[in-house]
C-alpha positions as CSV (number, residue, x, y, z in Angstrom):
1,M,116.6,74.9,105.2
2,N,118.7,76.6,102.7
3,L,120.2,79.8,102.6
4,L,121.7,81.8,99.9
5,L,124.7,83.4,100.9
6,D,125.9,85.6,97.4
7,I,125.5,85.4,94.1
8,E,127.9,87.0,91.7
9,I,126.9,87.9,88.1
10,T,130.0,86.8,86.2
11,S,128.6,87.2,83.1
12,D,125.9,89.1,81.7
13,Y,124.2,90.2,78.4
14,T,125.3,93.6,76.7
15,T,122.2,93.6,74.6
16,E,118.4,93.6,75.3
17,P,116.1,90.7,73.9
18,V,113.9,93.3,71.9
19,S,115.6,96.3,70.6
20,L,115.0,100.0,70.0
21,A,113.8,99.7,66.5
22,T,111.2,96.7,67.4
23,A,110.1,98.6,70.0
24,K,109.7,102.3,68.1
25,A,108.0,100.0,65.5
26,Y,105.4,98.4,68.0
27,M,104.9,101.9,69.2
28,K,104.7,103.6,65.5
29,V,107.6,106.1,66.8
30,N,109.2,107.8,64.3
31,F,111.6,110.2,65.8
32,S,114.9,109.5,68.0
33,D,114.5,112.4,70.7
34,D,112.8,109.7,73.2
35,D,115.3,107.0,72.4
36,A,117.2,107.4,75.5
37,L,113.8,106.8,76.9
38,I,113.0,103.9,75.2
39,T,116.0,101.8,75.8
40,S,115.1,102.6,79.3
41,L,112.0,101.7,79.4
42,I,113.0,98.4,77.6
43,K,115.7,97.3,79.6
44,N,112.9,98.2,83.1
45,A,110.3,96.1,81.2
46,R,113.0,93.3,81.2
47,I,114.1,93.4,84.2
48,W,110.7,93.7,85.7
49,L,109.4,90.5,83.4
50,E,112.2,88.7,85.3
51,N,111.5,89.2,88.3
52,Y,108.1,88.6,88.1
53,T,108.7,85.2,86.5
54,G,111.6,84.7,87.9
55,K,113.2,83.9,84.6
56,S,116.4,85.2,82.9
57,Y,115.7,86.2,79.0
58,G,119.2,86.5,78.1
59,D,122.8,84.2,78.7
60,R,123.9,84.6,82.0
61,Q,126.4,82.9,84.4
62,A,126.5,83.5,87.7
63,T,128.4,82.2,91.3
64,L,126.3,81.0,94.1
65,T,127.1,80.9,97.3
66,I,125.0,78.8,99.2
67,E,124.6,77.1,102.7
68,M,122.6,74.1,101.7
69,N,121.1,71.2,103.8
70,A,121.6,67.4,102.5
71,M,118.6,66.5,100.2
72,E,117.3,69.9,100.3
73,W,116.5,71.1,97.3
74,Y,117.5,74.6,96.3
75,D,115.9,76.8,93.0
76,L,118.8,78.0,90.7
77,P,118.5,81.0,88.9
78,G,116.6,79.6,85.4
79,P,116.4,78.3,82.8
80,V,119.7,76.2,83.8
81,Q,121.7,75.6,80.8
82,S,124.7,73.7,82.5
83,V,126.2,73.3,86.3
84,D,129.6,74.4,84.8
85,A,130.9,73.1,88.7
86,V,130.2,72.9,92.4
87,Q,132.8,73.4,95.3
88,F,132.5,72.4,98.7
89,G,134.9,74.2,100.9
90,N,137.7,74.5,98.3
91,Q,136.9,70.6,97.0
92,S,135.0,70.5,93.5
93,I,132.5,67.5,93.8
94,G,131.4,66.0,90.8
95,C,127.8,65.2,89.4
96,G,127.5,62.0,91.3
97,Q,127.3,64.2,95.0
98,Y,124.3,66.1,94.2
99,D,121.2,66.1,91.8
100,L,119.7,68.3,89.2
101,V,116.8,68.6,88.1
102,G,115.5,71.4,86.0
103,S,116.6,74.6,87.4
104,Q,116.6,73.1,90.8
105,I,119.6,71.2,93.0
106,R,120.1,69.5,96.0
107,M,123.3,68.2,97.5
108,Y,124.4,65.1,99.2
109,Q,126.4,67.1,101.7
110,S,125.2,69.9,104.1
111,G,127.3,72.9,104.4
112,I,128.3,75.7,102.1
113,H,128.9,75.2,97.9
114,T,129.7,77.8,95.8
115,I,127.8,76.8,92.5
116,Y,129.2,78.4,88.8
117,L,126.2,78.0,86.6
118,S,124.9,79.3,83.1
119,Y,121.5,80.2,83.3
120,G,118.9,81.6,80.8
121,F,117.1,81.6,76.9
122,D,119.3,81.0,74.1
123,T,116.4,82.4,72.2
124,I,113.8,84.2,74.2
125,P,110.1,83.3,74.0
126,E,108.3,85.5,71.3
127,D,104.9,86.3,74.6
128,A,108.0,87.4,76.6
129,K,109.4,89.4,73.7
130,N,105.5,90.5,73.5
131,D,105.5,91.0,76.8
132,I,108.6,93.5,77.0
133,L,107.1,95.0,74.2
134,S,103.6,95.4,75.7
135,I,105.1,96.7,78.7
136,T,107.5,99.0,77.4
137,A,104.8,100.9,75.4
138,Y,102.1,101.3,78.2
139,T,104.7,102.3,80.3
140,Y,105.6,104.9,77.1
141,Q,102.2,106.2,77.3
142,N,101.8,106.0,81.4
143,R,105.0,107.7,82.1
144,G,104.3,108.1,85.9
145,I,104.7,104.1,86.1
146,D,107.9,102.9,88.5
147,L,108.6,99.4,88.0
148,S,111.6,100.0,89.9
149,N,109.0,100.1,92.6
150,E,108.8,96.7,94.3
151,N,105.0,97.1,94.4
152,A,104.5,97.2,91.0
153,T,102.1,94.6,89.7
154,L,99.8,93.5,87.2
155,T,97.3,95.8,87.6
156,D,99.8,98.2,86.6
157,F,100.1,96.2,83.4
158,P,96.3,95.4,82.6
159,M,96.6,94.0,79.0
160,L,99.1,91.8,80.6
161,A,96.4,90.5,83.6
162,T,94.9,88.0,81.8
163,Q,98.5,86.6,80.5
164,Y,99.8,86.0,84.1
165,Q,96.8,85.0,86.3
166,R,99.5,82.4,87.7
167,R,103.2,82.1,87.4
168,V,104.0,79.2,84.7
169,P,107.3,78.1,83.4
170,I,108.3,79.0,80.2
């Protein structure tokens, strides 16, 4: 069994995939009193959707330290844009010593590997953007919902329940 020992986000995106102006237009809000709240709700909606789908909706770079068994697949954060480097101990290893298929990687040697990768969407899919807008609007109108709660489910978002009956890669 492969075990993630550490993950460090070395570069995170600085702007949300949905702007404050877009969200306000979507919700038909024409005053600035709630700008900080709406900005926070956009971020929370994006984080919730990323956690639910297992996809990153922006460019990120990360360093993962994983204890891996030989020939076992490991799901990397995705979608993977590139694996920039892989180390086994203190030695760099070439792409001939591992397989990368989509967002899954497997090593030919057991042990602790450090993987440097770039992942996330260059351009966010429109349906994901619409989902972020829908969740933002719903939580703005129903301010009692706590998206940071790990128990937040699709039942908290009835408008999305039919779209995500199962998790399908975007």
